[in-house]
N, C-alpha and C positions, 0 to 999 in steps of 0.2 A: 781670600780674591782680596784684588789691589784696585783702589779706585782710582778714576782717573780723574786728573783734578782740573783740566783743560776742559774735558767734555763737561761739567757739571758746572764750570767757570761761564761758561759758551752759553747754556740753557740758562744760568741765572742773564746772562743778561739780555739777552732775548726775551722773557720774561718782562723782566723791567720795560723794554721798550715796550712791548703792548699794552701795560698799563695805563704807561703816560700817553699813551696815543688814543686809548679811551676817554683817560681826563681830560684834554685838551676838546675830545669829541665831543665831549658834554658840555665842555665849557664855553665850546661856537655854537651848538646847539641851544643854550639855555641862554646864549647871547641874542641869537634869531630870534627865539622865541620871542622875549621879552623884545626884541625892536617891534617883531608885525605886535604885539599885543597894543606894543605904543601907538602904533600905524592906527590901527582899528578904533582905539580910545583916544584919539587925539582931541574928539568933538564933546568928549567926554562919557560916561558908562553907559552900555548898549541894556534897553529895557526891554523888557515881551509884555504883553497885554497877556491876558488869561483865553486859552483856547477854548472851541469850542468842544462838547464834546458827548459822547453817546452819541454819533449822530450818522443817520439811515437816512439811506435814497427811495423812493418809492415811485415805481413808473406809472406815467399815464400819458395820452393823446400826445404826445406831442410836448409835453411837460412832468415835468419830476414834483416831485417836493420832496424837499430834505428838513428835516427833523432833528433837532439836538438840543443838549442844554450847556447853558452861559453859565458858568461859576460866579462867584460870588467876586466881582473882581467891579468896583465901582467906576473905572478908568475906561472901560469900554463904553462905546458909542455908537461902534459900526461894525459888521459885517460885509465883507465880499467874496463874495463865490467864483471862482476862475474856472473853465474848462478852455478845451482845444487849446493846451500848451499859453494861456492867456492871454487869448484874442478874444475869447468870449467874455461876457461877468453881467455878474446882478448886484448891488449893493442896498445893504437896509441897514434904516437906521434902527438902534437901540434904544428902547427905552430904562432910562435911568437910575434904578428902583435897586433896595437891596436884597440881598438873599440871593438865589439859582432863578434866573429864570429861564424859561423855553423857547426856544426857536425855533419855528414851524413857517415855513416859506414853498408857496408856489409858483413856479416862474417858468417861462415857455423856453423848449429845449430839441433842435430838430433832431431829427428822428435816430437810433441807433445809442450805440453803447458808451459814454461819455468817463472821463478821469474828473472828478471835480475836486478843486483843490481852495481851501478854505481857511481865511486869515480875521481875526478881529483887531480892532483898531480901536485908539486913544483920542482926544481932542489932539494931540500931538502926532500924528500919524504914525504912533509908537506899532506896531504887529506883532500879532504871536507869531508862535512857529504852525508852520503848516501844517493842516488837518487833511487828509485824504480822504477818498470814498469813489464810490464806483454805482452809476446808476442807468439804467435804461432809458429811454421813449420810446413809443409805436406810433406809426403813422401809416401811411398810405401800403408802404412794402408788409404788414403784419396785416393789416386791414383785408391784401389783393390773398391772401391766404386763408381767407377765415374759410369756411364752410358748415353751410346747413345743416344741422341733425336729418336723417332720412326717414320718413316716415312709411313705414311698411304696410301697413291699409287702411283705414278709416270706415267704419261701417257702423250703419244704424244696428243695432240691434237689442230687441226689448227695448226698443223706445231709449234708449241710451247711447252716445258718441262712443264707439271703442276706438281708440288711437292705440295704435300699436308702432313701440318703434325701434329704428335699427341701434345698435350701441355707436356710438361713435369717440375717435383719437379723443383724449383727453392732453395731451400731451403740450396742444396750444391753447389750455386754459378756460373750455367751454365749462359753463358750467350751471346751468340752465335753458329753455326754451320757453319763446313766451306764446301764449296761444292768444289771438285773438277772432270769435265768433259771436253770432245771435243768439244771445237766450231769452227766454221768454218775458225777461225784464229789459230787455236792450240788451247794444252792445258791450260785450265783457273781454276781460284780459285777463289771464290766469300765469302763473310761473309756475315750469312742470322739471322738475330736477334732473340733469343727463340720468341721472341712476334708475329712472321711471322707466321700466320699459314699456307700460299700459295708461293710459287715462282713461277713463271714463268719464262721461260730459254727461247729467242726467237731466240738464236746463234748457237743452241746445233746441232752439223754434222749429216746431213741427215744418216750416216754409226752407230753414237752411239747409243748401244744399252745399258748402263749400266750410272752410275757416281758412283762416292764414295765420303764420306763424312765423319765426324768426330767431335763431339763436345767439345767450349771451356769453361775449369770452369779458377773460382779466386774463391780461395775460402774465402776472405773477401774484403772489400772497400781497395783501396788501397794497392793490394798485389804486386808484385814485380814478383813474375812469376805467366805465364798463363798453366795450366794444361791442356790434349789432351785426350778423349779415343781415339783409336784404328779405324782405319777406315775400314767403311764399306760400300761394296757394294753391289747397288740397282739398279736393270734390268727395264729398262720406259718399259712398256706396251704401242704395239704399233701395230696398223698394218700393219700387213706383207701379204697380199692377192696376192699384185704384186712381193712379192720373191719367193714367192713358190708356187703361183698358178696361170692362165693364163682362160680369157673366162669367165669371174663370171662375166657377169651384163646383160641387157636389154643395145645394143640389142647383142642378143650373134651369133657369128658369127657358119658357118655349113660347114661341109665338101661336104656335098650333100641337096638338099632341094626338095619335093616335091610341091605338092598344096596347101598343109596347112602345114603341118608336114618336119622335118629334121633332120638330125645327123652332133651332135656339133661339135665343131671343139675343139683340146686341152683334151678334155673329154672321157674316156672309157667307150662305151655302150656295152652293152651284145646283143644278138641275143633275150633275152626274153623281151627286155626296146622298141627292133625296131620291135614292132607289127604292125606300120601302112601299110596294102600292096599298093603303090603306082600300080603294075602293076604287071602280075603275077611273083613270082620270086624277084621281088622290092618292100623292105623293108626300112620303112626309123621311126627312135623315136628320141626320149629327145629331140626336140627344137617344139615347135608349134608359129607356125607364128600368130597363131589369138587373139584376146584380149589384144591388145596394145604389143604383140612378136615383134620379138622372144625374148621368153626365156624359161629355162628349162623345161621337163614337163613332167608326164606320161599320159599315159589315156584308156581305155579300154570302147567298148559302145556305144553306140546310134548310132551306126550300125552293122550288122548280119554276113559282110562278110570282112573288112577291119580293125578291130580293135579290134584282139582275146582279149580273157584274158589271163596272164602271172603270174605268179608266180617269184618271187622275181626277176624282174628286177632290171640296176642300172645302176648310173650313180657316175663314181668316176675319180680323179687321185691321184695320187701316188708320190708325194714328199718325197723326203730327210729333213726331219724335224730337227733339231739344236737341243738341250736340251733344256728345258724351258719348262711354261703350256701356255698353248693355248687354244682358244676360238675360236670355230667353230659355224657360226650366219650365217642365211636364214631369208630370206625374204619370206613370202608365201603371195600372196593377195589373195587368194579361192585356195579352197579343199574340196574335199569329207568330210564330217562328220566323215563317219564311216572309213575313208579306211587305206587299213593297208600300211601306208608308214612310216618310219623311213630316220631320219639322222645320218650317222656314222662314226666312228675314229678308225682305225685299222692297227693294225701290219700287213707287209706285202704287197705284189701285190693287192689284193685285197678287198672289203668290206664283211662280209661272209651276208651268207644267213639269212631270217629273224631265221626261228626258231634257229641259233647260234650266236647272237647276246649278248647272255652271254661273247662270249668270246672277244669282241670288245674293247677300250680303253675306249668308251662311243660310246652313243647312245641314242634317242630320237624321239618319236614318235610324226609326227610332222602331225596329219590330223586336227590341227584349224591354222586358220589364222592369222598374227601379222609375227615376228621376233623369229624364235626359235634358240636355245644356248643350246652348248655339250662343258664341259670344259675337259682338260685331259690333262697328261704329256708325257715329252720325257725326259728322263733320260741321253740319250747317241743319239749320231745323228745316223739314219734309216730310212728305208722306213716308210712313215703312209700314208694310202689308205683313202681318205678322199670324204665322196658322199653321195648319196643314194636309199635306196632299199624300192621297192616294191613290193606288190601282188596284184594285180586289175581283178575286174570282168567282160566280157562285159554280161549285163541283155537284150540286145534285144534295148529294145528304152530307154534305159536310161544303167548308166556307172556310171567308180568310176577318178575320176581328178585327180592331183595335181601339183600346177609351181610353179618352181620358179623364182624369178626378180634381186638376188641378192646375191652372197654368200661372206664371209669377214671371214679370216681368222685373230687371234690377239695373239700376242705372248709375254708373258714377260718373257726376257731372265733366266737360272739360270746363275748366278754368284757366282764367289767363295765368 
């Protein structure tokens, strides 16, 4: 193989030129950097103060808390915090003392996510390198999105008030509900964790018909301010039988009594339901003493001379009810399967006839054994008639009957 000396010489010259160019460029750059350095330091050497360390930003209601540590730099006499691209700022003096100093300040910031720039300064205006931190302030927009936890039910159960809660979305930061009510000792407030599904209050005053509550929120861990929903009133579902009705269960008291049948005290009975002829011109009805009585009852039949058929026999009371949602319950142990008897709630002084039941607030045919219920609403205090209407047939050796061992009235009070 023969060497081509011309090619080798050409390549060597190119390498020399490249190395020379690189050396020139490095020299030029070095000279330029030195000139720039002299330009920046023409007024003296740059001095930096110690920067703030371990900065944390905690959210609040249209404000934030900034926490950090100032290292042992005795020159530091001021901390300044900027945001909105240096358009807004706060400034704090720093006490001169040895050792690490805690910096902890709360200041107002409009709602939103903010990028903070923090510098420390000395007496000559020298500042530290920038320290960056991000935080969030909460305000009306966040408040507008808060929801009160929902109550599934609140009822008086065995002298205790039981509140059953529905689950709540935890992403917004709810942590408790504040429940306020009248106890035996006066007004009382308790905190209920949002993880609690049922709250049992054992000291609610007997006269208390409702309670109020609101939900508490912390938007972030370590937030310095608690947000609250508006208070909401909730009625306590309770048995109000004793408040509005009288003589409602076995043994039913009577104003007069014959061999088996009597007429109930405190209940209004019409002539039709008083169909038992005790003696010529003497009639009783509405209460049966047999079969475990005395209880409210209607009957016709099994006799051709003293328990006649009747239309629209009535047994009822007419209390004045306060606003709320009511449930009327009746325990019926026994009755005729095909009987025409109804439980009724109606406005006014009397319950309607069977043919006019569509004018009632609520009604239910009760011709099967069991506990029967009707529910109705009262929007303002007024007289409401509650009771039973029936039309029974005497078939000689057979008939129809209807018995009630207990009547209960329950109320969910109307609240604002």
